[in-house]
Structure formats: C-alpha cells, structure tokens
Backbone bond lengths (Angstrom), bond angles and torsions (degrees), N, CA, C in turn:
res aa  C-N    CA-C-N  psi(-1)  N-CA   C-N-CA  omega(-1)  CA-C   N-CA-C  phi
1 X - - - 1.458 - - 1.527 110.03 -
2 X 1.350 116.95 -43.46 1.472 121.05 -179.44 1.503 111.50 -64.50
3 X 1.362 115.46 -37.34 1.477 119.26 178.56 1.516 110.13 -65.81
4 X 1.318 117.39 -39.28 1.452 120.77 178.09 1.518 111.83 -64.32
5 X 1.333 117.48 -41.74 1.474 120.63 177.95 1.521 111.06 -65.54
6 X 1.341 116.28 -39.62 1.461 120.31 179.59 1.532 110.92 -66.64
7 X 1.324 116.52 -42.21 1.475 119.51 177.42 1.529 111.45 -64.19
8 X 1.327 116.82 -40.60 1.456 121.40 179.65 1.511 109.70 -65.19
9 X 1.321 118.63 -42.19 1.452 123.08 178.66 1.516 110.99 -62.80
10 X 1.325 117.02 -44.41 1.473 121.86 179.68 1.531 110.19 -64.58
11 X 1.315 117.06 -39.71 1.460 120.74 -179.88 1.524 110.69 -67.45
12 X 1.319 118.77 -40.73 1.432 122.55 177.47 1.544 111.04 -63.26
13 X 1.335 116.00 -45.36 1.476 120.24 176.41 1.522 111.47 -60.87
14 X 1.324 117.47 -42.80 1.464 121.47 -179.45 1.535 109.78 -62.80
15 X 1.294 116.64 -46.85 1.474 120.32 -179.80 1.535 112.31 -65.97
16 X 1.318 115.33 -35.45 1.441 118.86 -179.53 1.517 112.15 -69.63
17 X 1.317 117.15 -47.65 1.491 120.68 -177.68 1.503 112.86 -71.56
18 X 1.320 117.37 -24.35 1.457 119.33 178.92 1.504 112.93 -91.15
19 X 1.314 117.26 1.24 1.455 121.74 -179.86 1.556 107.66 -83.92
20 X 1.322 117.38 117.14 1.488 119.43 -176.23 1.531 113.77 -64.41
21 X 1.295 117.97 -33.57 1.464 120.92 179.86 1.528 109.17 -67.56
22 X 1.307 116.21 -45.83 1.471 120.28 178.58 1.519 111.25 -61.26
23 X 1.308 117.02 -42.18 1.470 121.13 -179.44 1.538 109.79 -66.86
24 X 1.315 118.37 -40.25 1.469 121.29 178.71 1.510 110.25 -61.60
25 X 1.319 117.06 -45.02 1.465 120.68 -179.91 1.527 109.55 -66.56
26 X 1.319 118.18 -41.78 1.449 120.57 -179.53 1.527 110.93 -63.00
27 X 1.303 117.92 -45.67 1.465 121.40 179.16 1.507 110.38 -64.72
28 X 1.335 117.65 -40.88 1.468 120.38 177.91 1.524 111.16 -61.66
29 X 1.321 117.15 -42.69 1.461 119.85 -179.54 1.523 110.59 -67.06
30 X 1.329 117.59 -42.10 1.450 120.37 179.00 1.531 111.28 -64.56
31 X 1.338 115.98 -29.05 1.472 121.41 -177.91 1.548 109.54 -84.62
32 X 1.292 118.72 -39.48 1.462 121.30 -170.32 1.532 115.01 -88.07
33 X 1.311 117.79 -38.41 1.454 120.57 -176.61 1.527 112.43 -57.14
34 X 1.339 120.42 -50.26 1.459 119.58 177.73 1.530 112.93 -61.94
35 X 1.338 115.94 -36.16 1.476 119.41 178.66 1.508 110.20 -63.21
36 X 1.308 117.82 -41.99 1.465 120.06 -179.75 1.524 111.76 -65.99
37 X 1.333 116.22 -38.47 1.461 119.32 178.16 1.534 110.80 -66.58
38 X 1.322 116.91 -44.76 1.471 120.76 179.64 1.526 109.53 -63.96
39 X 1.324 117.05 -40.99 1.467 120.77 -179.97 1.494 111.52 -61.16
40 X 1.315 117.69 -41.83 1.454 123.28 178.82 1.524 111.16 -62.05
41 X 1.343 115.80 -47.12 1.445 120.93 179.55 1.508 111.55 -62.26
42 X 1.341 116.51 -44.75 1.461 120.42 -179.47 1.536 111.30 -65.88
43 X 1.306 117.11 -37.04 1.453 121.14 177.25 1.523 111.43 -62.49
44 X 1.338 116.89 -44.35 1.431 120.41 179.26 1.522 111.60 -62.68
45 X 1.352 116.07 -42.63 1.470 120.08 179.10 1.517 110.62 -64.46
46 X 1.329 117.00 -39.14 1.461 122.12 178.59 1.530 110.50 -61.68
47 X 1.314 117.23 -45.40 1.450 121.26 -178.75 1.545 110.76 -64.39
48 X 1.316 116.94 -43.48 1.454 120.84 179.59 1.547 110.27 -61.99
49 X 1.337 114.35 -45.24 1.454 118.97 -179.36 1.541 111.13 -65.45
50 X 1.313 117.45 -38.29 1.452 122.56 178.24 1.527 110.18 -61.22
51 X 1.299 118.42 -44.85 1.478 123.47 179.08 1.534 109.33 -64.61
52 X 1.335 117.60 -41.93 1.453 121.89 179.84 1.548 110.75 -62.36
53 X 1.314 116.56 -44.34 1.455 120.76 179.57 1.540 109.56 -63.98
54 X 1.313 116.89 -41.30 1.450 122.07 178.43 1.532 111.06 -60.78
55 X 1.327 116.58 -43.75 1.450 121.01 178.44 1.533 111.20 -63.32
56 X 1.320 116.22 -41.20 1.466 120.29 178.10 1.524 112.25 -62.79
57 X 1.303 117.22 -39.79 1.467 121.35 179.03 1.514 110.42 -66.03
58 X 1.337 116.41 -42.28 1.489 120.74 179.09 1.504 109.15 -64.62
59 X 1.305 119.51 -40.25 1.475 122.64 -179.98 1.525 109.43 -64.49
60 X 1.280 119.14 -35.94 1.462 122.39 177.64 1.522 110.82 -67.16
61 X 1.319 117.64 -37.78 1.453 121.99 179.62 1.536 111.93 -72.65
62 X 1.303 115.79 -38.30 1.468 121.09 -176.52 1.532 108.90 -125.97
63 X 1.328 118.14 79.29 1.468 120.31 179.16 1.517 111.43 -64.12
64 X 1.300 116.92 150.48 1.464 120.85 -179.49 1.535 111.02 -76.46
65 X 1.290 117.10 -34.86 1.467 119.86 178.87 1.521 109.45 -123.69
66 X 1.296 115.96 144.11 1.453 121.15 177.45 1.524 109.04 -85.15
67 X 1.273 117.92 136.19 1.477 121.62 179.82 1.474 111.93 -94.50
C-alpha cells in the first residue's frame, strides 16, 4: 500500500512539474507577487514623502513666528 501511494505521489509530481501551463503560472506568480508587494510599499513611501514635502513648502510660505 505504501509503495502504491509513493508511486502515485511521484507520478502526480512528475505530471505537475512537466505541465507547461502549471510551470508558466508558477513562474508568473513567483515573478509577480514580490513585485506587487514592493510596488505597494514604494507607493506608500512615495505618498508619505510627498505629503511631508508639501507640508515643508507650506511652512516656508507661512512661518509660525516672524524673525
């Protein structure tokens, strides 16, 4: 019984890894998921930095205390 399960498992793995559609999807996911995560992080940093720069420019135009 164990030999049959092992053979079946090996056959499923062989068929899966040799399937071009499965491999294309796997490679695409491995390639795209990290890019999407990095893009989201970079976008958030960009927006925060943009707001900070805008605040600095406004503070320069309207200082709180006169020198």
